[in-house]
C-alpha positions as CSV (number, residue, x, y, z in Angstrom):
1,X,-71.9,95.7,-32.8
2,X,-70.8,96.6,-36.3
3,X,-72.3,93.2,-37.5
4,X,-75.8,94.0,-36.2
5,X,-75.7,97.5,-37.8
6,X,-74.5,96.0,-41.1
7,X,-77.3,93.4,-41.0
8,X,-80.0,96.1,-40.3
9,X,-78.6,98.2,-43.2
10,X,-78.7,95.2,-45.5
11,X,-82.4,94.4,-44.7
12,X,-83.5,98.0,-44.9
13,X,-81.8,98.8,-48.2
14,X,-83.2,95.5,-49.7
15,X,-86.7,96.7,-48.9
16,X,-85.9,100.2,-50.2
17,X,-84.9,98.7,-53.5
18,X,-88.3,97.1,-53.9
19,X,-90.1,100.4,-53.4
20,X,-87.6,102.3,-55.6
21,X,-88.6,100.0,-58.4
22,X,-92.3,100.3,-57.7
23,X,-91.9,104.1,-57.8
24,X,-89.9,104.2,-61.0
25,X,-91.9,105.3,-64.1
26,X,-90.2,104.9,-67.5
27,X,-92.8,107.3,-69.0
28,X,-91.7,110.1,-66.7
29,X,-88.4,111.6,-67.8
30,X,-87.8,113.1,-64.3
31,X,-88.8,110.0,-62.3
32,X,-85.3,109.5,-61.0
33,X,-85.1,113.1,-59.9
34,X,-88.4,112.9,-58.1
35,X,-87.1,109.9,-56.2
36,X,-83.9,111.7,-55.2
37,X,-86.0,114.7,-54.1
38,X,-88.2,112.5,-51.8
39,X,-85.1,110.8,-50.3
40,X,-83.5,114.1,-49.7
41,X,-86.6,115.4,-47.8
42,X,-86.8,112.3,-45.6
43,X,-83.1,112.2,-44.9
44,X,-83.1,115.9,-44.1
45,X,-86.0,115.3,-41.6
46,X,-84.0,112.6,-39.9
47,X,-81.0,114.8,-39.7
48,X,-83.0,117.6,-38.0
49,X,-84.5,115.1,-35.6
50,X,-81.1,113.8,-34.7
51,X,-79.8,117.3,-33.9
52,X,-82.9,118.1,-31.8
53,X,-82.8,114.9,-29.8
54,X,-79.1,114.6,-29.2
55,X,-76.3,116.9,-28.0
56,X,-73.9,116.5,-30.9
57,X,-72.5,120.0,-31.2
58,X,-72.6,119.8,-35.0
59,X,-70.2,122.1,-36.9
60,X,-71.6,123.2,-40.3
61,X,-68.1,123.1,-41.7
62,X,-68.5,119.3,-41.8
63,X,-71.0,119.7,-44.7
64,X,-68.0,120.8,-46.9
65,X,-65.5,118.4,-45.4
66,X,-67.7,115.4,-45.9
67,X,-68.9,116.6,-49.3
68,X,-66.7,114.2,-51.4
69,X,-68.4,111.2,-49.7
70,X,-71.9,112.7,-49.9
71,X,-71.5,113.6,-53.5
72,X,-70.5,110.1,-54.5
73,X,-73.4,108.5,-52.7
74,X,-76.0,111.0,-54.0
75,X,-74.7,110.7,-57.6
76,X,-74.6,106.9,-57.5
77,X,-78.1,106.7,-56.1
78,X,-79.6,109.1,-58.7
79,X,-77.8,107.1,-61.5
80,X,-79.3,103.9,-59.9
81,X,-82.8,105.4,-59.9
82,X,-82.5,106.2,-63.6
83,X,-81.5,102.7,-64.4
84,X,-84.5,101.3,-62.5
85,X,-86.8,103.1,-65.0
86,X,-85.8,100.6,-67.7
87,X,-84.1,97.6,-66.0
88,X,-85.7,94.8,-63.9
89,X,-84.8,95.1,-60.2
90,X,-83.4,91.6,-60.2
91,X,-81.0,92.7,-62.9
92,X,-80.0,96.1,-61.6
93,X,-79.6,95.3,-57.9
94,X,-77.0,92.5,-58.1
95,X,-74.9,94.5,-60.6
96,X,-75.0,97.6,-58.5
97,X,-74.0,95.8,-55.3
98,X,-70.9,94.3,-56.8
99,X,-69.4,97.6,-55.6
100,X,-68.5,95.8,-52.3
101,X,-65.7,93.9,-54.1
102,X,-64.3,97.2,-55.5
103,X,-64.5,98.8,-52.1
104,X,-62.8,95.9,-50.4
105,X,-59.8,96.1,-52.9
106,X,-59.5,99.9,-52.3
107,X,-59.5,99.6,-48.5
108,X,-56.9,96.8,-48.5
109,X,-54.6,98.5,-51.0
110,X,-54.9,102.2,-50.2
111,X,-55.8,102.3,-46.5
112,X,-53.7,99.3,-45.4
113,X,-56.6,97.6,-43.6
114,X,-56.4,93.9,-42.9
115,X,-58.8,91.0,-42.3
116,X,-58.4,87.6,-40.9
117,X,-58.7,84.5,-43.1
118,X,-62.2,83.6,-41.9
119,X,-63.5,87.1,-42.8
120,X,-61.6,87.0,-46.1
121,X,-63.3,83.7,-47.0
122,X,-66.7,85.2,-46.1
123,X,-66.0,88.3,-48.3
124,X,-65.0,86.0,-51.2
125,X,-68.3,84.1,-50.8
126,X,-70.4,87.2,-50.7
127,X,-68.7,88.8,-53.8
128,X,-68.8,85.5,-55.7
129,X,-72.5,85.1,-55.0
130,X,-73.4,88.7,-56.0
131,X,-71.4,88.4,-59.2
132,X,-73.0,85.1,-60.0
133,X,-76.5,86.5,-59.5
134,X,-75.8,89.3,-62.0
135,X,-74.4,86.8,-64.5
136,X,-77.3,84.4,-64.1
137,X,-79.9,87.1,-64.5
138,X,-78.1,88.3,-67.7
139,X,-78.2,84.7,-69.1
140,X,-81.9,84.3,-68.1
141,X,-82.9,87.6,-69.8
142,X,-81.2,86.5,-73.0
143,X,-83.1,83.2,-73.0
144,X,-86.4,85.0,-72.3
145,X,-85.8,87.5,-75.1
146,X,-85.0,84.7,-77.6
147,X,-88.6,83.4,-77.2
148,X,-90.2,86.8,-77.9
149,X,-91.5,88.0,-81.3
150,X,-89.1,90.2,-83.2
151,X,-91.0,93.4,-82.5
152,X,-91.0,92.7,-78.8
153,X,-87.3,91.9,-78.9
154,X,-86.6,95.4,-80.3
155,X,-88.6,97.0,-77.5
156,X,-87.0,94.8,-74.9
157,X,-83.5,95.7,-76.2
158,X,-84.3,99.4,-76.0
159,X,-85.9,99.6,-72.6
160,X,-84.5,96.7,-70.6
161,X,-81.0,96.0,-71.7
162,X,-80.3,99.0,-73.9
163,X,-76.6,100.0,-73.6
164,X,-77.3,103.2,-71.7
165,X,-79.7,101.6,-69.3
166,X,-77.5,98.6,-68.7
167,X,-74.5,100.9,-68.0
168,X,-76.3,102.7,-65.2
169,X,-75.9,99.9,-62.5
170,X,-72.3,99.5,-63.6
171,X,-71.7,103.2,-63.2
172,X,-73.5,103.0,-59.8
173,X,-71.2,100.3,-58.6
174,X,-68.1,102.3,-59.5
175,X,-69.3,105.6,-58.0
176,X,-70.7,103.9,-54.9
177,X,-67.5,102.1,-54.3
178,X,-65.6,105.4,-54.3
179,X,-68.1,106.8,-51.8
180,X,-67.7,103.7,-49.6
181,X,-63.9,103.9,-49.8
182,X,-63.9,107.6,-48.8
183,X,-66.3,106.6,-46.0
184,X,-63.8,104.1,-44.6
185,X,-61.1,106.9,-44.8
186,X,-63.3,109.3,-42.9
187,X,-64.7,106.9,-40.3
188,X,-62.0,104.3,-39.8
189,X,-60.0,106.2,-37.1
190,X,-61.3,109.2,-35.1
191,X,-57.7,110.4,-34.7
192,X,-57.2,110.6,-38.4
193,X,-60.7,111.7,-39.5
194,X,-60.9,115.1,-41.3
195,X,-64.2,115.9,-39.6
196,X,-63.9,118.7,-37.0
197,X,-65.3,119.0,-33.5
198,X,-66.1,115.3,-33.2
199,X,-65.7,112.8,-30.3
200,X,-65.6,109.0,-30.2
201,X,-69.4,109.1,-29.5
202,X,-70.4,111.6,-32.1
203,X,-68.3,111.3,-35.2
204,X,-70.5,108.7,-36.9
205,X,-73.5,110.9,-36.3
206,X,-71.7,113.9,-37.6
207,X,-70.8,112.1,-40.8
208,X,-74.4,110.9,-41.3
209,X,-75.9,114.3,-40.6
210,X,-73.5,115.9,-43.1
211,X,-74.6,113.4,-45.8
212,X,-78.3,113.8,-45.0
213,X,-78.2,117.6,-45.0
214,X,-76.4,117.6,-48.3
215,X,-79.1,115.3,-49.7
216,X,-81.8,117.7,-48.3
217,X,-80.1,120.6,-50.1
218,X,-80.2,118.6,-53.4
219,X,-83.8,117.7,-52.7
220,X,-84.8,121.4,-52.4
221,X,-82.9,122.2,-55.6
222,X,-84.6,119.4,-57.5
223,X,-88.0,120.5,-56.1
224,X,-87.5,124.1,-57.4
225,X,-86.4,122.7,-60.8
226,X,-89.4,120.5,-61.1
227,X,-91.8,123.3,-60.1
228,X,-90.3,125.5,-62.8
229,X,-90.5,122.7,-65.4
230,X,-94.1,121.9,-64.4
231,X,-95.3,125.5,-64.7
232,X,-93.6,125.8,-68.1
233,X,-94.9,122.5,-69.3
234,X,-98.5,123.1,-68.3
235,X,-98.5,126.5,-69.8
236,X,-97.1,125.1,-73.1
237,X,-99.8,122.4,-73.2
238,X,-102.5,124.8,-72.4
239,X,-101.4,127.2,-75.1
240,X,-101.2,124.3,-77.6
241,X,-104.6,123.0,-76.6
242,X,-106.2,126.4,-76.9
243,X,-104.8,126.9,-80.4
244,X,-106.1,123.5,-81.5
245,X,-109.5,124.1,-79.8
246,X,-109.9,127.3,-81.8
247,X,-109.1,125.5,-85.0
248,X,-111.6,122.8,-84.2
249,X,-114.3,125.4,-83.4
250,X,-113.7,127.1,-86.8
251,X,-114.0,123.7,-88.4
252,X,-117.5,123.3,-86.8
253,X,-118.7,126.6,-88.1
254,X,-118.0,125.5,-91.7
255,X,-119.9,122.2,-91.4
256,X,-123.4,121.7,-92.6
257,X,-125.8,121.2,-89.7
258,X,-127.3,118.2,-91.5
259,X,-123.9,116.4,-92.1
260,X,-124.1,114.2,-88.9
261,X,-120.9,112.2,-89.7
262,X,-118.8,115.3,-90.1
263,X,-120.2,116.9,-87.0
264,X,-119.5,113.8,-84.9
265,X,-115.9,113.7,-86.1
266,X,-115.3,117.4,-85.4
267,X,-116.9,117.1,-81.9
268,X,-114.7,114.1,-81.1
269,X,-111.6,116.1,-82.2
270,X,-112.8,119.1,-80.2
271,X,-113.2,116.9,-77.1
272,X,-109.7,115.6,-77.4
273,X,-108.2,119.1,-77.7
274,X,-110.1,120.4,-74.7
275,X,-108.6,117.6,-72.6
276,X,-105.2,118.8,-73.6
277,X,-106.2,122.4,-72.8
278,X,-107.5,121.4,-69.4
279,X,-104.1,119.9,-68.5
280,X,-105.4,116.5,-67.5
281,X,-102.7,114.1,-66.2
282,X,-103.7,111.3,-68.6
283,X,-102.7,113.4,-71.6
284,X,-99.4,114.4,-70.0
285,X,-98.6,110.8,-69.1
286,X,-99.4,109.5,-72.6
287,X,-96.9,112.0,-74.1
288,X,-94.1,110.4,-72.0
289,X,-92.5,113.8,-71.3
290,X,-93.6,115.2,-68.0
291,X,-95.9,114.0,-65.3
292,X,-97.0,116.6,-62.7
293,X,-95.7,116.2,-59.2
294,X,-98.5,115.0,-56.9
295,X,-98.2,113.7,-53.3
296,X,-100.5,110.8,-54.0
297,X,-98.1,109.4,-56.6
298,X,-95.2,109.4,-54.2
299,X,-96.2,106.6,-51.7
300,X,-93.7,104.1,-53.0
301,X,-90.9,106.7,-53.2
302,X,-91.7,107.8,-49.6
303,X,-91.5,104.2,-48.3
304,X,-88.3,103.7,-50.2
305,X,-86.8,106.8,-48.6
306,X,-87.9,105.7,-45.1
307,X,-86.1,102.4,-45.5
308,X,-83.1,104.1,-47.1
309,X,-82.8,106.5,-44.2
310,X,-83.2,103.7,-41.7
311,X,-80.4,101.8,-43.4
312,X,-78.2,104.9,-43.6
313,X,-78.6,105.5,-39.8
314,X,-76.9,102.2,-39.0
315,X,-74.6,102.1,-42.0
316,X,-72.0,104.6,-40.6
317,X,-71.7,102.5,-37.4
318,X,-71.0,99.4,-39.5
319,X,-68.4,101.1,-41.6
320,X,-66.6,102.7,-38.6
321,X,-66.6,99.3,-36.8
322,X,-65.0,97.2,-39.6
323,X,-65.3,98.9,-43.0
324,X,-63.3,96.4,-45.1
325,X,-65.6,93.5,-44.0
326,X,-68.9,95.4,-43.6
327,X,-68.8,96.9,-47.1
328,X,-69.2,93.6,-49.1
329,X,-71.7,92.3,-46.5
330,X,-73.9,95.4,-47.0
331,X,-73.5,95.0,-50.7
332,X,-75.3,91.7,-50.5
333,X,-78.6,93.5,-49.8
334,X,-79.3,92.8,-53.5
335,X,-80.3,89.3,-52.2
336,X,-83.1,90.8,-50.2
337,X,-84.1,92.9,-53.2
338,X,-84.1,89.9,-55.4
339,X,-86.3,87.8,-53.0
340,X,-88.7,90.7,-52.5
341,X,-89.0,91.3,-56.2
342,X,-89.9,87.6,-56.6
343,X,-92.6,87.9,-54.0
344,X,-94.1,91.3,-54.9
345,X,-93.2,91.7,-58.6
346,X,-94.1,88.1,-59.3
347,X,-90.7,87.0,-60.7
348,X,-89.2,83.6,-60.1
349,X,-85.8,82.2,-59.0
350,X,-84.3,79.2,-60.8
351,X,-82.2,76.5,-59.1
352,X,-78.9,78.2,-59.9
353,X,-80.1,81.5,-58.5
354,X,-81.1,79.8,-55.3
355,X,-77.6,78.4,-55.0
356,X,-76.1,81.9,-55.5
357,X,-78.4,83.3,-52.8
358,X,-77.3,80.5,-50.4
359,X,-73.7,81.3,-51.1
360,X,-74.2,84.9,-50.1
361,X,-76.2,84.0,-47.0
362,X,-73.4,81.6,-46.0
363,X,-70.9,84.4,-46.4
364,X,-73.0,86.6,-44.1
365,X,-73.2,83.9,-41.5
366,X,-69.4,83.3,-41.6
367,X,-68.9,87.1,-41.1
368,X,-71.0,86.8,-37.9
369,X,-68.9,83.9,-36.6
370,X,-65.7,85.7,-37.4
371,X,-66.9,88.8,-35.5
372,X,-67.8,86.6,-32.5
373,X,-64.4,85.0,-32.4
374,X,-62.7,88.3,-32.6
375,X,-64.5,89.8,-29.6
C-alpha cells in the first residue's frame, strides 16, 4: 500500500512543480510568499474537511508536537518558491529532490532502519538518476550561456544561476531532508510516536492535519502582511503620483498656448503621472517592487496548491509504511516535473537526460517489485 501512496505523491507533486513555476513572477518581490499563502489556504481547507468527514478525535496539542516537522517542510517549500522566480524548473527540481539521498542516510544511521538489497539497489538508481539530471542540466545551461551575447550572459548569470538563486534549491534539499527525517521518526512506529491521542488508524491523519493547520496559520499571517504592504504601497504611489501631477499642471500653466510641441510633451508627461496616481497594475508591475494581490492572478498557484495537497494526503501513508525506501522514490518526482516542463514550457531533453530519466523510472519499478516480494 505504501508504494501506491508514494507513486500518487510523486505524480501529484510533479504536476504541482509545473504550476509553481508558471505562477512564479521574478518581477514580484513577494511572489514566493503569495504561493505559500495559497498553499496554506488550500491545505487548511483540506484539514478542516478531513476533521468534518472523519472521526479522528484530533488533539490540538499535536500542532506543537508536530511543529518541528511542519516548520521544516514549510520553510523548505517557501525557499523553493523563491528559487523558482529565477531558476528554470528543470534546473531547480532535480537539485531540490536530491534530498531523498540525504534522508535515506539519516534514516539508516540515526533511526536504525534497514532495507533489503533489492530496495537498496533501487534507491541507488533513483538517487544516481536525480543527481545526474541536476549535473546534466548544469552542463547544458553553461553551454547555452556560452552562445549568448555578453550582455545577455550577464543577465542570465544574475537571474538564472546567480549564487543566491542557485543556492535556494540546495538549501531546500537540506531543510526538506530534515523534515523527511523527522517525519520518519514521528510516523515509523505508533508506539514510539510523540503524537498524542492517536491510534493505528488515525496517527497518519493526525500528522497531516497538524502540518496543514500550521500551513494555514502561516497563510493567514502572510495574507495580513501582504494586505498591510499593499495598502502602504498604493498610498505611497498615489501620493507620489499626485505630487508629480501637480508639478506637471504647474508646467502647463507656464507654457504658451501656441507652442504645440511643448504642450504635447507636457500633456504626455501628465498622462504618465496620472497613471501612477490611479494605481494601475501596469505601473506597479513595471517597477518590479510590488504587484497587488488579485484572485485572477492566482490560478496557477491554486492548481499547484491542489496538487500539493493531494500529494501530501498520500505522503504520510507512504512514509509510515516504509520511510527509508519511500523517501528517495518520492524525491524522484522531479522526473515528472522535468517531463511536464518540456511539454508545457517548451524545453527539450537531450539523449543523456533521457537516460537519466530511464534510470530513475527503473529504480521506481524495482521498488515496486521489492514491495511485492516482501508481502
